[in-house]
N, C-alpha and C positions, 0 to 999 in steps of 0.2 A: 794146135801148133806149139803152145807153150810147153806141153809135156815133152815134145821133141827137142826143143831148144834147151830145156833143163837137163835132158839126158845127154845132149852134146856137151854142155858145160861140165856136167859130172864126169863124162868120159875124158875130157881134157884135163880136169883137175886131178883125177885119180889115175894118172897114167903110169904110176910106179907099181901099183898092185894089180896083178893079173885078174884076181877074183872080182875086185871092184870094177874093173873095166868090163868084165863079162856081165856083171849085174847092170851096169849102165847101158850096155848094148841090148840087153833084154828089155830094159825100160824103153829104149828107143823103138824096138820092135813092137812092144805093146802099144805105144802111142801111134805108130803107123797102122797097126791093125785096127785100133779104135777109129782113126780117121777113115780108113777104108770101109769099115762097117757103116759109119755115118753116111759116107758118100753113096754106098750101094743101097742103103735104106732110103735115102733121099730121092734117088732115081728109080726106085722099085726094081732093082736088078736082082739076078740070082746070086746066091752066096757061095757058088762053087769056087770062085777064085779066092775067096777068103779062107776056105778050107785048104787049098793048095798053099796059100801064104803061111798058114799056121803049121802045115807040115814041114815046109822049108825052114821056118824059124825054129822048130823043135830040133831039126837036124843040125842047124847051126849051133844051138845051145848044147847039144850032146857032143858035138865036135870040140867046142870050146872047153867043156868040162873034161873031156879026155885029154886034151893038151894040158890043162891045169894039173890033172893027176899025174901025168907023165913028168911035168916040170917039177912037181913037189917030190916025186920019188927020186929024181936024179939030182936035184939041187937042194932039197930040204925046205924051201919056202917059195913064195910066189912073188918076191921082189925082183924087179928087172935089174936092180943094181948088182946082184950076185950072179946074174945070168950072163955068162960071157960067150959070145958067138965065136970067138977065135980059138977056143979050146980045141 
């Protein structure tokens, strides 16, 4: 649980950089996967749900990186200060 809260704190502190926000989200996903793995191994469950969870988290990471590349190509950096929604 400590990894999860450290990821949330990092997400809140680095809210101006899109890349650092994506990295902290991946850290949160990694901590949730670790907790899920411990829970499933404690109760001797099958690990199929963990594979589905990994698949969805990879899709989330790829979507975030594609948004980051699109934002850098259009605006030149990943700061939210220069990103204006009213354009």
